C-alpha positions as CSV (number, residue, x, y, z in Angstrom):
1,M,-44.0,17.4,44.7
2,I,-42.5,20.8,45.8
3,F,-39.5,21.0,48.1
4,K,-39.7,23.8,50.7
5,S,-36.8,25.6,52.5
6,I,-38.1,26.6,55.9
7,N,-36.2,29.0,58.2
8,P,-36.1,26.9,61.5
9,F,-35.9,30.1,63.6
10,N,-39.4,31.3,62.7
11,L,-40.7,28.4,60.4
12,E,-41.3,30.8,57.6
13,T,-40.9,29.3,54.1
14,V,-38.1,31.1,52.3
15,A,-38.0,29.2,49.1
16,E,-39.6,26.5,47.0
17,Y,-38.1,24.1,44.5
18,A,-39.5,21.7,41.9
19,P,-37.7,18.4,41.3
20,L,-36.1,17.8,38.0
21,S,-37.9,15.5,35.5
22,D,-36.4,12.2,34.4
23,S,-35.6,13.8,31.0
24,Q,-33.8,16.6,32.7
25,I,-31.7,14.2,34.7
26,E,-30.7,12.5,31.5
27,K,-29.5,15.7,30.1
28,K,-27.4,16.4,33.2
29,L,-25.8,13.0,33.0
30,D,-25.1,13.7,29.3
31,K,-23.4,16.9,30.3
32,A,-21.3,15.2,32.9
33,A,-20.2,12.5,30.4
34,K,-19.2,15.1,27.8
35,A,-17.4,17.3,30.4
36,F,-15.4,14.3,31.8
37,K,-14.0,13.5,28.3
38,S,-12.2,16.9,28.2
39,W,-11.8,17.7,31.9
40,K,-9.8,14.5,32.6
41,K,-7.1,15.7,30.0
42,T,-6.7,19.2,31.6
43,S,-3.4,19.9,33.5
44,F,-3.2,20.2,37.2
45,A,-2.2,23.8,36.7
46,E,-5.4,24.6,34.7
47,R,-7.5,22.9,37.3
48,A,-5.8,24.7,40.2
49,T,-6.2,28.1,38.6
50,L,-10.0,27.6,38.4
51,M,-10.2,26.1,41.9
52,H,-8.2,29.0,43.5
53,K,-11.0,31.2,41.9
54,V,-13.6,29.1,43.7
55,A,-11.8,29.9,47.0
56,A,-11.5,33.6,46.2
57,I,-15.3,33.9,45.4
58,L,-16.2,32.0,48.6
59,R,-14.2,34.6,50.5
60,R,-15.5,37.5,48.5
61,D,-19.1,36.5,49.1
62,S,-18.7,35.1,52.6
63,E,-21.3,37.3,54.2
64,K,-24.0,36.6,51.5
65,L,-23.3,32.8,51.6
66,A,-23.1,32.7,55.4
67,T,-26.4,34.5,55.7
68,L,-28.1,32.0,53.3
69,M,-26.7,29.1,55.3
70,T,-28.1,30.6,58.6
71,I,-31.5,31.2,57.1
72,E,-31.8,27.8,55.6
73,M,-30.6,25.6,58.5
74,G,-30.3,27.8,61.6
75,K,-26.6,27.8,62.2
76,I,-25.5,31.0,64.2
77,I,-24.0,33.5,61.9
78,G,-20.5,33.4,63.4
79,E,-20.3,29.6,62.7
80,S,-21.6,30.1,59.2
81,R,-18.9,32.6,58.5
82,A,-16.3,30.3,59.9
83,E,-17.6,27.4,57.7
84,I,-17.2,29.5,54.6
85,E,-13.6,30.4,55.5
86,K,-12.7,26.8,56.5
87,T,-14.2,25.7,53.1
88,A,-12.3,28.3,51.2
89,G,-9.0,27.3,52.8
90,H,-9.7,23.6,52.0
91,V,-10.4,24.4,48.4
92,A,-7.1,26.3,48.1
93,Y,-5.2,23.5,49.9
94,F,-6.2,20.9,47.2
95,A,-5.8,23.4,44.4
96,Q,-2.1,23.7,45.7
97,N,-1.3,20.1,46.7
98,T,-3.3,17.7,44.5
99,E,-0.6,17.3,41.8
100,G,2.0,16.3,44.4
101,M,-0.3,13.7,46.0
102,L,-1.0,12.1,42.6
103,H,2.5,11.6,41.5
104,D,3.2,8.1,40.0
105,E,4.6,5.9,42.7
106,K,7.6,3.9,41.6
107,I,7.8,0.3,42.9
108,P,11.3,-1.5,42.8
109,I,10.9,-4.9,41.2
110,E,14.0,-6.8,39.9
111,G,14.1,-6.8,36.1
112,H,11.2,-4.4,35.7
113,K,10.1,-0.9,35.9
114,A,7.0,-0.7,37.9
115,A,4.7,2.2,38.9
116,I,1.2,3.0,40.2
117,A,-0.6,5.7,38.4
118,F,-3.6,7.5,39.6
119,D,-6.3,8.2,36.9
120,P,-9.8,9.9,37.2
121,I,-12.7,7.4,36.8
122,G,-15.7,9.6,35.7
123,C,-18.5,11.3,37.5
124,I,-18.9,11.1,41.3
125,F,-22.4,11.3,42.5
126,A,-22.6,12.9,46.0
127,I,-25.5,12.8,48.5
128,M,-24.8,15.5,51.1
129,P,-26.4,16.6,54.4
130,W,-27.7,19.9,55.6
131,N,-25.6,20.4,58.8
132,Y,-22.5,21.8,57.1
133,P,-24.0,22.7,53.7
134,F,-20.9,24.2,52.2
135,W,-18.1,22.4,54.0
136,Q,-19.5,18.9,53.4
137,V,-19.9,19.6,49.6
138,L,-16.5,21.2,48.9
139,R,-14.9,18.7,51.3
140,Y,-15.4,16.0,48.6
141,A,-15.8,18.1,45.6
142,A,-12.4,20.0,45.7
143,P,-10.2,16.9,45.6
144,T,-12.7,15.0,43.4
145,I,-12.6,17.7,40.7
146,M,-8.9,18.4,41.2
147,G,-8.2,14.7,40.4
148,G,-9.8,15.1,37.1
149,N,-13.2,13.7,37.9
150,V,-16.6,15.4,37.5
151,T,-19.4,15.4,39.9
152,I,-23.2,15.6,40.4
153,L,-24.6,16.7,43.8
154,K,-27.8,15.9,45.4
155,H,-28.0,18.1,48.5
156,A,-30.5,17.9,51.4
157,P,-33.8,19.5,50.4
158,N,-33.8,22.1,53.3
159,V,-30.5,23.6,51.8
160,F,-31.1,23.6,48.1
161,G,-30.5,27.3,48.1
162,C,-26.9,26.6,49.3
163,A,-26.5,23.9,46.7
164,T,-27.6,26.3,43.9
165,A,-25.2,28.9,45.2
166,I,-22.3,26.4,45.2
167,E,-22.9,25.6,41.6
168,T,-23.1,29.3,40.8
169,V,-19.7,29.7,42.4
170,F,-18.2,27.1,40.1
171,T,-19.8,28.6,37.1
172,E,-18.4,32.0,37.9
173,A,-15.0,30.7,38.6
174,G,-14.9,29.5,34.9
175,F,-15.3,25.7,35.3
176,P,-16.6,24.0,32.0
177,E,-20.3,23.2,31.9
178,G,-20.9,19.8,33.4
179,V,-17.9,19.5,35.7
180,F,-20.1,20.5,38.8
181,Q,-23.8,20.1,38.7
182,S,-26.3,20.5,41.5
183,L,-29.5,18.4,41.0
184,I,-32.9,19.1,42.7
185,I,-34.3,15.6,42.9
186,D,-36.2,13.3,45.1
187,T,-34.9,10.2,46.8
188,H,-36.4,7.8,44.5
189,Q,-34.6,9.4,41.6
190,T,-31.1,8.5,42.8
191,E,-31.0,5.0,41.4
192,R,-31.4,6.5,37.9
193,I,-28.2,8.4,38.5
194,I,-26.2,5.7,40.2
195,E,-26.9,3.2,37.3
196,A,-25.6,5.7,34.7
197,N,-22.4,4.5,33.0
198,I,-20.7,7.8,33.6
199,V,-21.2,7.6,37.3
200,Q,-18.4,5.6,38.7
201,G,-18.5,6.4,42.4
202,V,-20.9,7.5,45.0
203,T,-20.1,9.4,48.2
204,L,-22.6,10.0,51.0
205,T,-22.7,11.8,54.3
206,G,-25.7,11.1,56.3
207,S,-27.6,8.7,58.4
208,E,-26.8,4.9,58.8
209,Y,-30.2,4.2,57.1
210,A,-29.5,6.3,54.1
211,G,-25.9,5.0,53.8
212,S,-27.2,1.4,53.9
213,A,-29.8,2.1,51.2
214,V,-27.5,3.9,48.9
215,A,-24.7,1.3,49.4
216,A,-27.2,-1.4,48.3
217,L,-28.0,0.4,45.1
218,A,-24.4,1.2,44.3
219,G,-23.6,-2.4,45.0
220,K,-26.3,-3.6,42.7
221,H,-24.7,-1.5,39.8
222,I,-21.1,-2.1,40.9
223,K,-20.2,1.4,41.8
224,K,-17.7,2.2,44.5
225,T,-18.9,4.1,47.7
226,V,-17.4,6.1,50.4
227,L,-19.8,6.5,53.4
228,E,-19.6,8.9,56.3
229,L,-22.6,8.0,58.6
230,G,-23.8,8.4,62.1
231,G,-21.6,8.8,65.3
232,S,-22.0,8.6,69.1
233,D,-18.5,9.9,69.8
234,P,-17.0,9.0,73.2
235,F,-15.2,11.8,75.2
236,I,-13.2,10.0,77.8
237,V,-12.0,12.0,80.8
238,L,-9.3,10.1,82.9
239,A,-8.3,10.6,86.5
240,D,-5.4,12.8,85.7
241,A,-7.1,15.1,83.1
242,D,-7.3,18.9,83.4
243,V,-11.0,18.7,84.2
244,E,-11.7,22.3,83.8
245,K,-10.2,22.5,80.3
246,A,-11.9,19.2,79.4
247,A,-15.2,20.6,80.5
248,K,-14.7,23.7,78.4
249,I,-13.8,21.7,75.2
250,A,-16.6,19.3,76.0
251,T,-19.1,22.1,75.9
252,Q,-17.8,23.4,72.6
253,S,-17.7,20.0,71.1
254,R,-21.2,19.1,72.1
255,M,-23.0,22.3,71.5
256,M,-21.5,23.6,68.3
257,N,-23.8,23.8,65.4
258,A,-26.6,23.3,68.0
259,G,-25.2,19.8,68.6
260,Q,-25.9,18.7,65.0
261,A,-22.6,17.3,63.8
262,C,-21.5,13.7,63.3
263,I,-18.3,14.4,65.2
264,C,-19.9,16.3,68.1
265,A,-18.9,14.5,71.3
266,K,-22.0,12.7,72.6
267,R,-21.0,10.3,75.3
268,F,-18.9,11.8,78.0
269,I,-17.3,8.9,79.8
270,V,-15.9,10.1,83.0
271,V,-13.9,8.0,85.6
272,D,-15.3,8.1,89.1
273,A,-12.3,10.0,90.6
274,V,-13.1,13.2,88.7
275,R,-16.8,12.7,87.7
276,E,-18.2,15.1,90.2
277,A,-15.7,17.9,89.4
278,F,-16.2,17.4,85.6
279,T,-20.0,17.4,86.0
280,H,-19.9,20.6,87.9
281,H,-17.9,22.5,85.4
282,F,-19.7,21.0,82.4
283,Q,-23.1,21.9,83.9
284,Q,-21.9,25.5,84.6
285,N,-20.7,26.0,81.1
286,I,-23.8,24.7,79.5
287,A,-26.1,26.7,81.7
288,A,-24.1,29.8,80.6
289,L,-25.1,29.3,76.9
290,T,-27.5,31.5,75.4
291,Q,-30.0,30.6,72.6
292,G,-32.1,32.6,70.2
293,N,-31.9,34.5,67.0
294,P,-28.9,32.9,65.0
295,F,-28.1,36.4,63.6
296,D,-27.6,37.9,67.2
297,P,-23.9,37.9,67.8
298,S,-24.5,37.3,71.5
299,V,-26.2,34.0,71.0
300,H,-24.4,30.7,71.3
301,L,-26.9,28.4,69.8
302,G,-29.5,28.8,67.2
303,P,-32.5,26.5,66.6
304,M,-32.2,22.9,65.3
305,A,-32.4,22.6,61.5
306,R,-35.9,21.1,61.2
307,L,-39.0,20.5,63.4
308,D,-38.9,16.8,63.0
309,L,-35.3,16.6,64.3
310,A,-36.2,18.6,67.4
311,E,-39.2,16.3,67.9
312,K,-37.1,13.2,67.6
313,L,-34.6,14.5,70.2
314,S,-37.4,15.3,72.5
315,K,-38.6,11.8,72.3
316,Q,-35.1,10.3,72.9
317,L,-34.8,12.5,76.0
318,E,-38.2,11.4,77.3
319,I,-37.3,7.7,76.8
320,S,-33.9,8.1,78.3
321,T,-35.2,9.6,81.5
322,Q,-37.8,6.8,81.8
323,Q,-34.8,4.4,81.5
324,G,-33.1,5.9,84.5
325,A,-31.0,8.8,83.1
326,I,-31.3,12.1,85.2
327,K,-31.9,15.3,83.6
328,V,-30.0,18.0,85.5
329,L,-30.3,20.8,82.9
330,G,-32.4,21.9,79.9
331,G,-34.7,19.7,77.9
332,E,-37.4,22.3,77.1
333,R,-38.5,22.8,73.4
334,D,-40.3,25.4,71.6
335,N,-40.7,24.3,67.9
336,C,-37.1,24.0,66.7
337,H,-35.6,25.6,69.7
338,F,-34.3,23.0,72.1
339,K,-32.6,24.1,75.2
340,P,-29.1,22.8,75.7
341,T,-29.5,19.7,78.1
342,L,-27.3,17.6,80.2
343,L,-28.1,14.1,81.4
344,T,-26.3,12.1,84.0
345,N,-26.4,8.4,85.0
346,V,-26.5,7.3,81.5
347,K,-25.5,3.8,80.9
348,F,-25.4,1.0,78.2
349,G,-29.0,0.2,77.3
350,V,-30.3,3.8,77.7
351,T,-31.5,5.5,74.5
352,A,-29.2,8.4,74.9
353,F,-26.2,6.1,75.0
354,D,-27.3,3.5,72.4
355,E,-28.6,5.9,69.6
356,E,-27.0,8.9,67.9
357,T,-28.6,12.1,69.6
358,F,-28.4,14.8,66.9
359,G,-28.9,18.0,68.8
360,P,-27.8,19.8,71.9
361,L,-28.1,16.9,74.4
362,A,-24.9,15.9,76.4
363,T,-24.7,12.6,78.4
364,I,-22.4,11.8,81.3
365,V,-21.5,8.1,81.5
366,P,-19.9,6.9,84.7
367,A,-16.9,4.6,84.5
368,K,-15.0,3.0,87.4
369,N,-11.6,3.3,85.8
370,E,-9.6,3.6,82.6
371,A,-10.2,0.1,81.5
372,K,-14.0,0.5,82.0
373,A,-13.9,3.7,80.2
374,I,-12.3,2.1,77.1
375,E,-14.8,-0.8,77.3
376,L,-17.8,1.7,77.3
377,A,-16.3,3.7,74.5
378,N,-16.0,0.7,72.3
379,N,-19.3,-0.8,73.2
380,H,-21.2,0.8,70.5
381,R,-22.4,0.3,66.9
382,Y,-20.7,3.6,65.9
383,G,-17.0,4.4,65.4
384,L,-16.5,7.8,63.9
385,A,-14.4,9.9,66.3
386,A,-13.3,10.0,69.9
387,A,-11.4,12.1,72.4
388,V,-9.2,11.2,75.3
389,W,-8.2,13.6,78.2
390,T,-5.2,13.0,80.3
391,K,-2.0,14.9,81.3
392,D,0.0,11.8,80.5
393,L,0.6,12.1,76.7
394,E,2.1,8.6,76.4
395,R,-0.9,7.2,78.3
396,G,-3.2,9.1,75.9
397,Y,-1.6,7.6,73.0
398,K,-1.9,4.2,74.4
399,V,-5.5,4.6,75.1
400,A,-6.2,6.1,71.7
401,R,-4.7,3.0,70.1
402,Q,-7.3,0.9,71.9
403,I,-10.3,3.0,70.8
404,E,-12.4,1.5,67.9
405,S,-12.8,4.7,65.9
406,G,-11.6,6.4,62.7
407,N,-10.3,9.4,64.5
408,V,-9.0,9.9,68.1
409,F,-7.9,13.2,69.4
410,V,-6.0,13.6,72.7
411,N,-6.6,16.7,74.7
412,N,-8.0,18.4,71.8
413,L,-11.3,19.3,70.1
414,V,-12.2,16.7,67.5
415,R,-12.4,18.4,64.1
416,S,-11.7,17.6,60.4
417,D,-8.6,18.9,58.7
418,S,-7.8,18.8,55.0
419,R,-4.4,17.3,55.7
420,L,-5.7,14.3,57.8
421,P,-7.8,11.3,56.5
422,F,-11.4,11.4,57.9
423,G,-14.0,8.7,58.3
424,G,-15.3,5.9,60.5
425,V,-15.5,2.3,61.2
426,K,-18.4,-0.1,62.1
427,K,-21.8,1.6,61.4
428,S,-20.1,5.0,61.0
429,G,-19.2,3.9,57.4
430,Y,-16.1,3.2,55.5
431,G,-13.6,4.9,53.2
432,R,-11.9,8.2,53.8
433,E,-12.2,11.8,52.9
434,L,-9.5,14.5,53.0
435,S,-5.7,14.2,52.7
436,A,-4.1,12.0,49.9
437,Y,-5.9,9.0,51.3
438,G,-9.3,10.6,50.6
439,L,-8.2,12.0,47.3
440,K,-7.3,8.5,45.9
441,E,-10.6,7.0,46.9
442,F,-12.1,7.9,43.5
443,M,-9.1,7.4,41.4
444,N,-8.2,4.3,39.4
445,W,-5.0,3.0,41.0
446,K,-3.4,1.7,37.8
447,T,-0.5,-0.7,38.0
448,I,2.0,-0.4,35.1
449,L,4.8,-3.0,34.7
450,I,7.5,-2.7,32.1
451,A,10.1,-5.4,31.3
452,D,13.6,-4.1,31.2
């Protein structure tokens, strides 16, 4: 079997990759085990020095890496550059702050000295998606490695070039062999890695199906998992919202990365009092977007990342209109190029409401009032992120507390931030990445109790 990296803009093959053999995988696992024995003993200062070098190399090679990303998965070049910069900033953040996050925590217990220490656990196996090929990898890898663990990456096959580039960055930065390794493997080879003694945790960002399958394997071998899965994020517009601003951010949220982000807003739940005005502004904003060559700086959207993804979105659109949704804009497709689309009259039971639509398709869901909007937001299998729009900030906070989601942003674009925990509930997964909470997911929380 040969993996092909195909440029989604013109469907040309840009690279081919052969998967590793089982014996080659064993050698990689041996390298990880040997590396962990020494890496876990290094000081935070040593780790930080090398991690700052990673950030510097990312910034130095930003144009080259951004170009590779755009060629492999179709992201417009401006978004690719921004992803490299965000990734570099994240790496530098954990290089600077990990030591402070992992200080022993003293617990007052009468007659004793008690503390919680945080120790690295081994090798973390990561299965990462193609939509943010640098950010998603360094999002987990920087804190994981700064905590004293080592890691093995299985990236998505269409961005194996990005995976190889990331490993090259770690090597150039001076990390010891085996601390970060990228493996070109097929799905059926993942259990061989999960069952290895050195692997003590698995992190996956991907589909609900992939998460379920990997969690089952990890459970079989008693390995901890962190899963960030699908999302169908609600974007609630209340009667007192700044409708024009909400529509502007709604367009950005839904259409960034050609709509291919777990935290893209997907269900725009709008109360009746402002639905007509919001729809008007939203439709105008979407209609103004240009689509084409992702290297053209005037273009707002590139192609979707793969042909099968574009075909799936077309099918979801077709079924949704048959179920009563009204297409008011877009919907045309030419290979991977999917025109930005707006559906109205979307309700519970319609495919575009019930399923995750991973592409540039926005849906307006009518709600009679605030209570109904909250009910519609929570009436879903996913719970990754949400947004609430209102001029009353106290009201926004109260509504946010009622939303069943891992993240709720009020009057703001939903985005990940190195300082804040990120993850979901329900079928969107479990566990957290980012911040001290995410850092400690793959640490041994060791209780130490000493009698006075």
